[in-house]
C-alpha beads as a LAMMPS data file, in Angstrom:
LAMMPS data file: protein, C-alpha beads

465 atoms
464 bonds

1 atom types
1 bond types

-500.0 500.0 xlo xhi
-500.0 500.0 ylo yhi
-500.0 500.0 zlo zhi

Masses

1 110.0

Atoms # bond

1 1 1 -243.453 -361.163 105.215
2 1 1 -240.942 -359.122 103.195
3 1 1 -238.627 -361.445 101.256
4 1 1 -235.596 -360.243 99.296
5 1 1 -233.078 -362.224 97.268
6 1 1 -229.566 -361.169 96.308
7 1 1 -227.688 -362.943 93.507
8 1 1 -225.020 -361.702 91.149
9 1 1 -224.810 -358.349 92.916
10 1 1 -228.512 -357.527 92.412
11 1 1 -231.344 -357.475 94.964
12 1 1 -235.088 -357.779 94.299
13 1 1 -238.269 -358.293 96.299
14 1 1 -239.924 -361.663 95.783
15 1 1 -243.644 -362.477 95.938
16 1 1 -243.464 -366.303 95.993
17 1 1 -240.714 -368.663 97.209
18 1 1 -240.678 -372.471 97.025
19 1 1 -237.771 -374.464 98.515
20 1 1 -237.067 -378.202 98.477
21 1 1 -234.034 -379.897 100.063
22 1 1 -233.065 -383.488 99.256
23 1 1 -230.535 -385.561 101.252
24 1 1 -230.312 -389.276 100.361
25 1 1 -228.151 -392.195 101.497
26 1 1 -227.614 -395.571 99.908
27 1 1 -227.654 -398.959 101.725
28 1 1 -224.057 -398.432 102.838
29 1 1 -224.981 -395.055 104.309
30 1 1 -222.925 -393.197 101.738
31 1 1 -224.391 -389.727 101.151
32 1 1 -225.439 -388.558 97.723
33 1 1 -225.099 -384.924 96.750
34 1 1 -227.421 -382.832 98.898
35 1 1 -229.007 -379.873 97.133
36 1 1 -231.737 -377.317 97.729
37 1 1 -233.850 -376.176 94.799
38 1 1 -235.369 -372.682 95.098
39 1 1 -238.060 -371.292 92.795
40 1 1 -238.718 -367.542 92.848
41 1 1 -241.527 -365.501 91.348
42 1 1 -241.466 -361.725 91.167
43 1 1 -242.797 -358.749 89.208
44 1 1 -241.058 -355.715 87.732
45 1 1 -242.808 -352.522 86.654
46 1 1 -241.874 -349.289 84.947
47 1 1 -243.665 -345.928 85.324
48 1 1 -245.834 -344.525 82.565
49 1 1 -244.256 -341.696 80.515
50 1 1 -245.697 -338.200 80.552
51 1 1 -247.957 -338.877 77.552
52 1 1 -249.461 -341.921 79.365
53 1 1 -248.535 -344.390 76.630
54 1 1 -245.614 -346.506 75.456
55 1 1 -244.225 -346.137 71.959
56 1 1 -242.007 -349.210 72.046
57 1 1 -242.274 -352.758 73.448
58 1 1 -240.901 -353.377 76.913
59 1 1 -238.345 -356.175 76.893
60 1 1 -239.074 -358.759 79.626
61 1 1 -236.992 -358.290 82.765
62 1 1 -235.571 -361.617 83.893
63 1 1 -234.653 -360.697 87.452
64 1 1 -231.302 -361.322 89.156
65 1 1 -229.610 -363.690 86.789
66 1 1 -226.563 -362.834 84.743
67 1 1 -227.169 -365.902 82.634
68 1 1 -228.548 -369.406 83.058
69 1 1 -225.756 -371.635 84.326
70 1 1 -223.926 -368.874 86.201
71 1 1 -222.714 -369.332 89.780
72 1 1 -222.981 -366.797 92.560
73 1 1 -223.768 -366.151 96.202
74 1 1 -227.467 -366.712 96.949
75 1 1 -228.784 -364.685 99.926
76 1 1 -232.430 -364.966 101.037
77 1 1 -233.737 -362.632 103.779
78 1 1 -237.112 -362.353 105.497
79 1 1 -237.860 -359.041 107.206
80 1 1 -234.147 -358.331 107.378
81 1 1 -233.190 -361.751 108.806
82 1 1 -230.900 -363.882 106.652
83 1 1 -232.328 -367.357 106.025
84 1 1 -229.913 -368.645 103.351
85 1 1 -226.411 -367.446 102.461
86 1 1 -224.726 -370.123 100.326
87 1 1 -223.183 -370.680 96.887
88 1 1 -225.717 -371.463 94.192
89 1 1 -226.236 -371.899 90.476
90 1 1 -228.916 -370.312 88.297
91 1 1 -230.566 -373.226 86.483
92 1 1 -233.662 -371.738 84.822
93 1 1 -235.342 -368.411 84.026
94 1 1 -238.745 -367.984 82.398
95 1 1 -241.200 -365.181 81.692
96 1 1 -244.820 -365.321 80.608
97 1 1 -244.844 -361.801 79.121
98 1 1 -245.076 -360.809 75.506
99 1 1 -243.481 -357.767 73.925
100 1 1 -246.851 -356.175 73.183
101 1 1 -246.659 -352.482 74.235
102 1 1 -250.196 -352.663 75.666
103 1 1 -249.033 -355.134 78.316
104 1 1 -245.632 -353.685 79.071
105 1 1 -246.318 -352.009 82.429
106 1 1 -245.771 -355.128 84.563
107 1 1 -243.448 -358.053 83.841
108 1 1 -243.773 -361.322 85.758
109 1 1 -240.759 -363.616 85.864
110 1 1 -239.649 -366.792 87.569
111 1 1 -236.158 -368.080 88.295
112 1 1 -234.781 -371.318 89.702
113 1 1 -231.569 -371.840 91.640
114 1 1 -229.765 -374.883 92.991
115 1 1 -227.994 -374.373 96.324
116 1 1 -225.234 -376.742 97.312
117 1 1 -225.478 -378.121 100.846
118 1 1 -223.017 -379.999 103.016
119 1 1 -223.705 -383.691 103.605
120 1 1 -223.542 -383.712 107.382
121 1 1 -226.788 -385.529 108.135
122 1 1 -225.141 -388.290 110.220
123 1 1 -222.368 -387.886 112.786
124 1 1 -220.296 -390.874 111.658
125 1 1 -222.471 -393.597 113.174
126 1 1 -222.251 -397.083 111.642
127 1 1 -225.091 -398.893 113.414
128 1 1 -227.387 -399.212 110.397
129 1 1 -227.614 -402.863 109.332
130 1 1 -229.877 -405.529 107.830
131 1 1 -231.297 -403.239 105.146
132 1 1 -230.914 -403.402 101.391
133 1 1 -231.617 -399.689 100.850
134 1 1 -232.361 -396.573 102.822
135 1 1 -233.377 -393.031 101.902
136 1 1 -233.413 -389.911 104.069
137 1 1 -234.938 -386.705 102.649
138 1 1 -235.592 -383.208 103.952
139 1 1 -238.073 -380.835 102.302
140 1 1 -238.750 -377.299 103.477
141 1 1 -241.326 -374.765 102.363
142 1 1 -243.052 -371.588 103.469
143 1 1 -246.458 -372.503 104.866
144 1 1 -249.802 -370.767 104.727
145 1 1 -250.171 -367.562 106.696
146 1 1 -252.022 -368.478 109.879
147 1 1 -251.222 -366.699 113.096
148 1 1 -252.371 -364.635 116.037
149 1 1 -254.318 -361.398 115.766
150 1 1 -252.423 -358.108 115.829
151 1 1 -254.064 -354.712 115.534
152 1 1 -252.283 -352.347 113.098
153 1 1 -251.662 -348.669 113.879
154 1 1 -254.728 -346.428 113.836
155 1 1 -255.547 -345.022 110.412
156 1 1 -256.244 -341.257 110.615
157 1 1 -259.615 -340.110 109.346
158 1 1 -261.396 -343.452 109.644
159 1 1 -264.649 -343.227 111.615
160 1 1 -266.699 -345.986 113.239
161 1 1 -267.370 -348.672 112.240
162 1 1 -263.565 -348.960 112.062
163 1 1 -263.277 -352.001 109.823
164 1 1 -260.567 -350.321 107.758
165 1 1 -258.538 -350.002 110.948
166 1 1 -258.638 -353.726 111.729
167 1 1 -257.287 -356.960 110.339
168 1 1 -258.519 -360.486 110.653
169 1 1 -256.583 -363.243 112.393
170 1 1 -254.608 -364.417 109.356
171 1 1 -251.313 -362.796 110.244
172 1 1 -247.876 -364.311 110.623
173 1 1 -246.396 -367.147 108.599
174 1 1 -245.215 -370.703 109.087
175 1 1 -242.272 -372.832 108.004
176 1 1 -243.023 -376.432 107.077
177 1 1 -240.362 -379.148 107.191
178 1 1 -241.081 -382.623 105.896
179 1 1 -238.670 -385.431 106.802
180 1 1 -239.081 -388.718 104.901
181 1 1 -237.128 -391.819 105.956
182 1 1 -237.570 -394.992 103.895
183 1 1 -235.903 -398.345 104.412
184 1 1 -236.141 -401.816 102.866
185 1 1 -235.097 -404.536 105.286
186 1 1 -233.743 -408.024 104.672
187 1 1 -234.771 -411.254 106.408
188 1 1 -232.453 -412.380 109.225
189 1 1 -232.533 -414.970 111.976
190 1 1 -233.376 -412.356 114.626
191 1 1 -235.999 -410.415 112.713
192 1 1 -238.017 -410.177 109.526
193 1 1 -237.459 -407.595 106.800
194 1 1 -240.090 -405.120 108.024
195 1 1 -238.840 -405.112 111.626
196 1 1 -235.264 -404.604 110.417
197 1 1 -236.431 -401.645 108.328
198 1 1 -238.191 -400.189 111.378
199 1 1 -235.053 -400.676 113.465
200 1 1 -232.973 -398.802 110.889
201 1 1 -235.407 -395.867 110.893
202 1 1 -235.429 -395.785 114.687
203 1 1 -231.608 -395.768 114.712
204 1 1 -231.505 -392.779 112.385
205 1 1 -233.950 -390.841 114.549
206 1 1 -231.995 -391.773 117.694
207 1 1 -228.665 -390.283 116.706
208 1 1 -229.906 -387.502 114.447
209 1 1 -231.653 -384.765 116.466
210 1 1 -234.044 -383.592 113.780
211 1 1 -235.641 -380.669 115.708
212 1 1 -232.217 -379.243 116.536
213 1 1 -231.119 -379.654 112.927
214 1 1 -234.201 -377.751 111.811
215 1 1 -233.682 -375.025 114.405
216 1 1 -236.842 -375.876 116.340
217 1 1 -237.068 -375.237 120.082
218 1 1 -240.327 -376.036 121.822
219 1 1 -239.740 -373.614 124.710
220 1 1 -239.144 -370.536 122.567
221 1 1 -240.766 -371.306 119.204
222 1 1 -243.393 -374.038 119.604
223 1 1 -243.858 -376.264 116.606
224 1 1 -246.476 -378.774 115.533
225 1 1 -245.417 -382.312 114.635
226 1 1 -247.345 -385.044 112.837
227 1 1 -246.013 -388.465 111.808
228 1 1 -247.276 -391.125 109.410
229 1 1 -245.726 -394.578 108.979
230 1 1 -246.508 -396.846 106.024
231 1 1 -245.427 -400.515 106.122
232 1 1 -245.431 -403.072 103.309
233 1 1 -244.827 -406.401 105.065
234 1 1 -244.464 -408.449 101.880
235 1 1 -241.790 -406.142 100.474
236 1 1 -240.186 -405.463 103.843
237 1 1 -240.339 -401.712 103.251
238 1 1 -241.200 -399.003 105.769
239 1 1 -241.656 -395.285 105.081
240 1 1 -242.052 -392.712 107.837
241 1 1 -243.022 -389.136 107.034
242 1 1 -242.748 -386.528 109.815
243 1 1 -243.985 -382.990 109.256
244 1 1 -242.842 -380.135 111.467
245 1 1 -244.639 -376.774 111.307
246 1 1 -243.056 -373.794 113.077
247 1 1 -244.620 -370.338 113.482
248 1 1 -243.350 -366.830 114.075
249 1 1 -244.641 -366.355 117.601
250 1 1 -244.435 -368.359 120.809
251 1 1 -248.090 -369.383 121.280
252 1 1 -248.989 -373.079 121.559
253 1 1 -252.071 -372.548 119.421
254 1 1 -253.235 -370.743 116.299
255 1 1 -256.113 -368.247 116.522
256 1 1 -257.771 -367.006 113.329
257 1 1 -261.020 -365.034 113.179
258 1 1 -263.116 -362.587 111.189
259 1 1 -265.560 -359.805 112.056
260 1 1 -269.054 -359.341 110.593
261 1 1 -271.269 -356.274 111.073
262 1 1 -274.997 -356.525 110.295
263 1 1 -277.186 -353.416 109.970
264 1 1 -280.932 -353.603 109.280
265 1 1 -282.147 -350.171 108.141
266 1 1 -285.713 -351.399 107.540
267 1 1 -286.527 -351.919 111.200
268 1 1 -286.031 -349.002 113.562
269 1 1 -286.224 -351.364 116.532
270 1 1 -283.303 -353.462 115.294
271 1 1 -279.808 -353.091 116.665
272 1 1 -276.555 -353.261 114.747
273 1 1 -274.870 -356.604 115.448
274 1 1 -271.182 -357.513 115.482
275 1 1 -270.267 -361.184 115.090
276 1 1 -266.799 -362.536 115.948
277 1 1 -266.279 -365.922 114.261
278 1 1 -262.972 -367.660 114.897
279 1 1 -261.075 -370.939 114.903
280 1 1 -258.460 -372.114 117.373
281 1 1 -256.102 -374.942 116.483
282 1 1 -253.946 -376.464 119.198
283 1 1 -250.350 -377.360 118.344
284 1 1 -248.755 -380.640 119.317
285 1 1 -245.809 -379.459 121.387
286 1 1 -245.309 -382.816 123.161
287 1 1 -242.503 -384.200 121.021
288 1 1 -241.089 -386.884 123.305
289 1 1 -242.623 -389.676 121.226
290 1 1 -244.747 -390.214 118.151
291 1 1 -247.715 -391.075 120.370
292 1 1 -247.563 -387.963 122.597
293 1 1 -250.210 -385.404 121.750
294 1 1 -251.168 -382.325 123.764
295 1 1 -253.050 -380.479 121.030
296 1 1 -256.364 -380.646 122.896
297 1 1 -254.995 -379.029 126.065
298 1 1 -253.234 -376.345 124.003
299 1 1 -256.503 -375.630 122.161
300 1 1 -258.321 -375.282 125.488
301 1 1 -255.605 -372.886 126.669
302 1 1 -255.971 -370.898 123.449
303 1 1 -259.735 -370.581 123.904
304 1 1 -259.316 -369.437 127.510
305 1 1 -256.814 -366.749 126.487
306 1 1 -258.901 -365.686 123.481
307 1 1 -262.005 -365.168 125.620
308 1 1 -260.050 -362.609 127.667
309 1 1 -259.758 -360.315 124.633
310 1 1 -262.734 -361.208 122.441
311 1 1 -264.826 -358.316 123.836
312 1 1 -262.065 -355.881 122.853
313 1 1 -262.044 -357.289 119.322
314 1 1 -265.742 -356.491 118.950
315 1 1 -265.235 -352.974 120.347
316 1 1 -262.454 -352.327 117.842
317 1 1 -264.905 -353.072 115.048
318 1 1 -267.735 -350.971 116.536
319 1 1 -267.134 -348.931 119.681
320 1 1 -270.838 -348.451 120.506
321 1 1 -271.640 -352.117 121.180
322 1 1 -272.900 -353.513 124.457
323 1 1 -270.002 -355.237 126.207
324 1 1 -272.194 -358.228 127.130
325 1 1 -272.677 -360.599 124.150
326 1 1 -276.225 -361.633 123.287
327 1 1 -275.097 -365.149 122.299
328 1 1 -272.062 -367.443 122.529
329 1 1 -271.310 -370.603 120.567
330 1 1 -268.451 -373.124 120.812
331 1 1 -267.911 -376.069 118.481
332 1 1 -265.245 -378.675 119.304
333 1 1 -263.886 -380.510 116.255
334 1 1 -261.452 -383.447 115.952
335 1 1 -257.706 -382.824 115.893
336 1 1 -257.940 -380.096 118.562
337 1 1 -259.896 -377.528 116.554
338 1 1 -262.341 -375.249 118.389
339 1 1 -264.699 -372.965 116.481
340 1 1 -266.127 -370.071 118.474
341 1 1 -268.667 -367.329 117.786
342 1 1 -269.729 -364.349 119.918
343 1 1 -272.522 -361.985 118.856
344 1 1 -272.808 -358.447 120.202
345 1 1 -275.258 -355.648 119.454
346 1 1 -275.787 -351.952 120.114
347 1 1 -278.586 -352.357 122.657
348 1 1 -278.331 -349.869 125.539
349 1 1 -276.314 -350.872 128.550
350 1 1 -278.275 -352.319 131.442
351 1 1 -279.237 -349.970 134.256
352 1 1 -278.545 -352.817 136.676
353 1 1 -275.464 -354.969 136.209
354 1 1 -276.238 -358.548 135.186
355 1 1 -279.759 -357.926 133.872
356 1 1 -280.470 -359.688 130.574
357 1 1 -283.749 -357.785 130.038
358 1 1 -285.153 -354.625 131.591
359 1 1 -288.395 -352.636 131.547
360 1 1 -288.716 -349.194 133.094
361 1 1 -292.152 -347.522 133.019
362 1 1 -292.956 -344.090 134.431
363 1 1 -296.447 -342.580 134.731
364 1 1 -297.491 -339.159 136.001
365 1 1 -300.859 -338.201 137.513
366 1 1 -300.922 -334.410 137.254
367 1 1 -302.729 -332.014 139.536
368 1 1 -306.360 -331.250 138.587
369 1 1 -309.271 -329.329 140.052
370 1 1 -311.937 -331.078 142.147
371 1 1 -315.308 -330.666 140.474
372 1 1 -318.788 -331.700 141.601
373 1 1 -321.132 -333.311 139.155
374 1 1 -324.725 -332.243 139.766
375 1 1 -327.358 -333.707 137.450
376 1 1 -329.817 -331.148 136.174
377 1 1 -332.596 -331.172 133.692
378 1 1 -330.999 -331.486 130.305
379 1 1 -327.450 -332.282 131.423
380 1 1 -324.858 -332.036 134.200
381 1 1 -323.763 -329.028 136.180
382 1 1 -320.051 -328.831 137.067
383 1 1 -319.183 -326.888 140.213
384 1 1 -315.551 -326.044 141.143
385 1 1 -314.952 -326.509 144.862
386 1 1 -311.639 -324.637 144.666
387 1 1 -309.614 -327.670 145.743
388 1 1 -307.071 -329.690 143.749
389 1 1 -305.829 -333.263 143.670
390 1 1 -302.261 -334.076 144.738
391 1 1 -299.985 -334.882 141.751
392 1 1 -298.118 -338.151 141.825
393 1 1 -295.523 -340.100 139.914
394 1 1 -295.246 -343.900 139.696
395 1 1 -292.146 -345.773 138.454
396 1 1 -292.045 -349.531 137.881
397 1 1 -288.787 -351.350 137.153
398 1 1 -288.707 -355.011 136.035
399 1 1 -285.533 -356.993 135.321
400 1 1 -284.756 -360.625 134.614
401 1 1 -281.429 -362.251 135.398
402 1 1 -279.802 -365.482 134.325
403 1 1 -280.845 -368.401 136.474
404 1 1 -278.381 -368.825 139.284
405 1 1 -277.308 -365.182 139.212
406 1 1 -277.025 -363.781 142.737
407 1 1 -279.520 -360.895 142.901
408 1 1 -278.691 -360.005 146.490
409 1 1 -276.394 -357.173 145.425
410 1 1 -278.706 -355.495 142.889
411 1 1 -281.224 -353.895 145.285
412 1 1 -279.211 -350.710 145.717
413 1 1 -278.698 -350.432 141.935
414 1 1 -282.444 -350.810 141.326
415 1 1 -283.190 -348.140 143.928
416 1 1 -280.661 -345.799 142.322
417 1 1 -282.211 -346.336 138.877
418 1 1 -285.705 -345.579 140.183
419 1 1 -284.579 -342.637 142.320
420 1 1 -283.512 -340.746 139.207
421 1 1 -287.227 -340.116 138.566
422 1 1 -288.013 -338.665 142.015
423 1 1 -290.219 -335.569 141.437
424 1 1 -288.011 -333.570 143.790
425 1 1 -285.419 -333.572 141.004
426 1 1 -287.806 -331.633 138.714
427 1 1 -286.644 -328.121 139.626
428 1 1 -288.311 -325.488 137.445
429 1 1 -286.433 -322.352 138.555
430 1 1 -284.352 -320.974 141.406
431 1 1 -287.423 -319.630 143.242
432 1 1 -289.287 -322.912 143.190
433 1 1 -288.726 -326.292 144.809
434 1 1 -290.633 -329.565 144.694
435 1 1 -291.311 -331.482 147.863
436 1 1 -292.001 -335.199 147.392
437 1 1 -293.064 -337.987 149.696
438 1 1 -293.123 -341.737 149.084
439 1 1 -296.709 -342.961 148.892
440 1 1 -296.032 -346.545 147.706
441 1 1 -292.917 -348.728 147.780
442 1 1 -293.276 -352.415 146.982
443 1 1 -291.346 -355.166 145.223
444 1 1 -291.818 -358.776 144.081
445 1 1 -289.418 -361.576 143.206
446 1 1 -290.150 -364.544 140.907
447 1 1 -287.796 -367.281 142.088
448 1 1 -288.436 -369.591 139.114
449 1 1 -287.579 -367.055 136.403
450 1 1 -285.201 -364.962 138.584
451 1 1 -287.202 -361.821 137.820
452 1 1 -287.497 -358.777 140.086
453 1 1 -290.218 -356.109 139.931
454 1 1 -290.131 -352.951 142.051
455 1 1 -292.710 -350.139 142.111
456 1 1 -292.372 -346.761 143.790
457 1 1 -294.912 -343.928 143.932
458 1 1 -294.383 -340.341 145.079
459 1 1 -296.861 -337.590 145.822
460 1 1 -295.482 -334.074 145.586
461 1 1 -296.254 -330.380 145.693
462 1 1 -294.577 -327.222 144.531
463 1 1 -293.241 -324.778 147.079
464 1 1 -292.469 -321.231 146.132
465 1 1 -290.015 -319.034 148.031

Bonds

1 1 1 2
2 1 2 3
3 1 3 4
4 1 4 5
5 1 5 6
6 1 6 7
7 1 7 8
8 1 8 9
9 1 9 10
10 1 10 11
11 1 11 12
12 1 12 13
13 1 13 14
14 1 14 15
15 1 15 16
16 1 16 17
17 1 17 18
18 1 18 19
19 1 19 20
20 1 20 21
21 1 21 22
22 1 22 23
23 1 23 24
24 1 24 25
25 1 25 26
26 1 26 27
27 1 27 28
28 1 28 29
29 1 29 30
30 1 30 31
31 1 31 32
32 1 32 33
33 1 33 34
34 1 34 35
35 1 35 36
36 1 36 37
37 1 37 38
38 1 38 39
39 1 39 40
40 1 40 41
41 1 41 42
42 1 42 43
43 1 43 44
44 1 44 45
45 1 45 46
46 1 46 47
47 1 47 48
48 1 48 49
49 1 49 50
50 1 50 51
51 1 51 52
52 1 52 53
53 1 53 54
54 1 54 55
55 1 55 56
56 1 56 57
57 1 57 58
58 1 58 59
59 1 59 60
60 1 60 61
61 1 61 62
62 1 62 63
63 1 63 64
64 1 64 65
65 1 65 66
66 1 66 67
67 1 67 68
68 1 68 69
69 1 69 70
70 1 70 71
71 1 71 72
72 1 72 73
73 1 73 74
74 1 74 75
75 1 75 76
76 1 76 77
77 1 77 78
78 1 78 79
79 1 79 80
80 1 80 81
81 1 81 82
82 1 82 83
83 1 83 84
84 1 84 85
85 1 85 86
86 1 86 87
87 1 87 88
88 1 88 89
89 1 89 90
90 1 90 91
91 1 91 92
92 1 92 93
93 1 93 94
94 1 94 95
95 1 95 96
96 1 96 97
97 1 97 98
98 1 98 99
99 1 99 100
100 1 100 101
101 1 101 102
102 1 102 103
103 1 103 104
104 1 104 105
105 1 105 106
106 1 106 107
107 1 107 108
108 1 108 109
109 1 109 110
110 1 110 111
111 1 111 112
112 1 112 113
113 1 113 114
114 1 114 115
115 1 115 116
116 1 116 117
117 1 117 118
118 1 118 119
119 1 119 120
120 1 120 121
121 1 121 122
122 1 122 123
123 1 123 124
124 1 124 125
125 1 125 126
126 1 126 127
127 1 127 128
128 1 128 129
129 1 129 130
130 1 130 131
131 1 131 132
132 1 132 133
133 1 133 134
134 1 134 135
135 1 135 136
136 1 136 137
137 1 137 138
138 1 138 139
139 1 139 140
140 1 140 141
141 1 141 142
142 1 142 143
143 1 143 144
144 1 144 145
145 1 145 146
146 1 146 147
147 1 147 148
148 1 148 149
149 1 149 150
150 1 150 151
151 1 151 152
152 1 152 153
153 1 153 154
154 1 154 155
155 1 155 156
156 1 156 157
157 1 157 158
158 1 158 159
159 1 159 160
160 1 160 161
161 1 161 162
162 1 162 163
163 1 163 164
164 1 164 165
165 1 165 166
166 1 166 167
167 1 167 168
168 1 168 169
169 1 169 170
170 1 170 171
171 1 171 172
172 1 172 173
173 1 173 174
174 1 174 175
175 1 175 176
176 1 176 177
177 1 177 178
178 1 178 179
179 1 179 180
180 1 180 181
181 1 181 182
182 1 182 183
183 1 183 184
184 1 184 185
185 1 185 186
186 1 186 187
187 1 187 188
188 1 188 189
189 1 189 190
190 1 190 191
191 1 191 192
192 1 192 193
193 1 193 194
194 1 194 195
195 1 195 196
196 1 196 197
197 1 197 198
198 1 198 199
199 1 199 200
200 1 200 201
201 1 201 202
202 1 202 203
203 1 203 204
204 1 204 205
205 1 205 206
206 1 206 207
207 1 207 208
208 1 208 209
209 1 209 210
210 1 210 211
211 1 211 212
212 1 212 213
213 1 213 214
214 1 214 215
215 1 215 216
216 1 216 217
217 1 217 218
218 1 218 219
219 1 219 220
220 1 220 221
221 1 221 222
222 1 222 223
223 1 223 224
224 1 224 225
225 1 225 226
226 1 226 227
227 1 227 228
228 1 228 229
229 1 229 230
230 1 230 231
231 1 231 232
232 1 232 233
233 1 233 234
234 1 234 235
235 1 235 236
236 1 236 237
237 1 237 238
238 1 238 239
239 1 239 240
240 1 240 241
241 1 241 242
242 1 242 243
243 1 243 244
244 1 244 245
245 1 245 246
246 1 246 247
247 1 247 248
248 1 248 249
249 1 249 250
250 1 250 251
251 1 251 252
252 1 252 253
253 1 253 254
254 1 254 255
255 1 255 256
256 1 256 257
257 1 257 258
258 1 258 259
259 1 259 260
260 1 260 261
261 1 261 262
262 1 262 263
263 1 263 264
264 1 264 265
265 1 265 266
266 1 266 267
267 1 267 268
268 1 268 269
269 1 269 270
270 1 270 271
271 1 271 272
272 1 272 273
273 1 273 274
274 1 274 275
275 1 275 276
276 1 276 277
277 1 277 278
278 1 278 279
279 1 279 280
280 1 280 281
281 1 281 282
282 1 282 283
283 1 283 284
284 1 284 285
285 1 285 286
286 1 286 287
287 1 287 288
288 1 288 289
289 1 289 290
290 1 290 291
291 1 291 292
292 1 292 293
293 1 293 294
294 1 294 295
295 1 295 296
296 1 296 297
297 1 297 298
298 1 298 299
299 1 299 300
300 1 300 301
301 1 301 302
302 1 302 303
303 1 303 304
304 1 304 305
305 1 305 306
306 1 306 307
307 1 307 308
308 1 308 309
309 1 309 310
310 1 310 311
311 1 311 312
312 1 312 313
313 1 313 314
314 1 314 315
315 1 315 316
316 1 316 317
317 1 317 318
318 1 318 319
319 1 319 320
320 1 320 321
321 1 321 322
322 1 322 323
323 1 323 324
324 1 324 325
325 1 325 326
326 1 326 327
327 1 327 328
328 1 328 329
329 1 329 330
330 1 330 331
331 1 331 332
332 1 332 333
333 1 333 334
334 1 334 335
335 1 335 336
336 1 336 337
337 1 337 338
338 1 338 339
339 1 339 340
340 1 340 341
341 1 341 342
342 1 342 343
343 1 343 344
344 1 344 345
345 1 345 346
346 1 346 347
347 1 347 348
348 1 348 349
349 1 349 350
350 1 350 351
351 1 351 352
352 1 352 353
353 1 353 354
354 1 354 355
355 1 355 356
356 1 356 357
357 1 357 358
358 1 358 359
359 1 359 360
360 1 360 361
361 1 361 362
362 1 362 363
363 1 363 364
364 1 364 365
365 1 365 366
366 1 366 367
367 1 367 368
368 1 368 369
369 1 369 370
370 1 370 371
371 1 371 372
372 1 372 373
373 1 373 374
374 1 374 375
375 1 375 376
376 1 376 377
377 1 377 378
378 1 378 379
379 1 379 380
380 1 380 381
381 1 381 382
382 1 382 383
383 1 383 384
384 1 384 385
385 1 385 386
386 1 386 387
387 1 387 388
388 1 388 389
389 1 389 390
390 1 390 391
391 1 391 392
392 1 392 393
393 1 393 394
394 1 394 395
395 1 395 396
396 1 396 397
397 1 397 398
398 1 398 399
399 1 399 400
400 1 400 401
401 1 401 402
402 1 402 403
403 1 403 404
404 1 404 405
405 1 405 406
406 1 406 407
407 1 407 408
408 1 408 409
409 1 409 410
410 1 410 411
411 1 411 412
412 1 412 413
413 1 413 414
414 1 414 415
415 1 415 416
416 1 416 417
417 1 417 418
418 1 418 419
419 1 419 420
420 1 420 421
421 1 421 422
422 1 422 423
423 1 423 424
424 1 424 425
425 1 425 426
426 1 426 427
427 1 427 428
428 1 428 429
429 1 429 430
430 1 430 431
431 1 431 432
432 1 432 433
433 1 433 434
434 1 434 435
435 1 435 436
436 1 436 437
437 1 437 438
438 1 438 439
439 1 439 440
440 1 440 441
441 1 441 442
442 1 442 443
443 1 443 444
444 1 444 445
445 1 445 446
446 1 446 447
447 1 447 448
448 1 448 449
449 1 449 450
450 1 450 451
451 1 451 452
452 1 452 453
453 1 453 454
454 1 454 455
455 1 455 456
456 1 456 457
457 1 457 458
458 1 458 459
459 1 459 460
460 1 460 461
461 1 461 462
462 1 462 463
463 1 463 464
464 1 464 465
């Protein structure tokens, strides 16, 4: 993603952004100051002079700040969309560069800002009771890039294999929000300290719509939610940590994959193989309760949709592959993770649809003179009778199909494949034609292995006009 930051009237591109928001409340539900801390890392460069060297040190460039401690308007955008536009204070600025001229082309720098938030976490409710302390914190960060596959525009001049024209499945980005609610309960007649702490946390979640506050909408931008609750019964303390992960697109799953091409130049009989290895992770978009979880069904949906396009992914890497994979592998892991692998190769396409192996053998018995063999003293006498044998051609096709495959519709395709070798198609010139006649036509079917063998033989002669 393209991130830019504007502060103090200056705008720069930023390579790394880390954000953390803290909102806390005491036992009387009085809010403390809510702030967001933002750390930025960027790089500045200057072009080389005409003589390709620097004569003076390059003073480190500190970025946007006008001075540590200054206030200004902090604006953060991602791909042109404004994420933050609030007053802020520059709190720190550091650089790890020296003033050595030999290292003065690039200057890395980091800056830190504090953004002042409004304390509007609770809408004036006063139902929190029987706790000695309570804490409510929000933390937000930019997550790892992990998204759906998108093919970039075609790169001119790139020939097959087109690996330079493809990307893997690690596109897109995620936003991670961590909400931590901690409470320490007190012992009462109607409940112990731990149950009172749990009740306080449940009350907070009931009147504070966290997904809406975070801008999450399951129908338009699905998000993943995980929760972890830690209870210390002796201390009466309960801590619940909920993590929300939102992505750029609207899919209920993440699909990441890579492409491998294997070429064996030592064996002329080997084919080039293309392997598509990928991982699908289902998102938990059932957010009605902490115990609802539909990650497995979303992962299954993701695999079904991925299999509709996986052949195209292989063709984008190498256009000459056979569209039928030679092997498929699926590995189901806990937490709704499915690993998949399809292997393709450049073997020729089948003459008959559905065949997993084929053999096609053609043999010709050419015309020859009839000779008599008369034994004589000292050898054999050959006498030409002036007659000739009839030439013939025999074609045998054998194919095996997957068990259970319906072979009832392949007979016409087999006949068409064999018919291409009919001697009548061997026309030598416009004044000559070949007349052929079927002399043998037989077939066999192995029910156990689902294998079909068909043999056809023609006799023929040449007719001149």
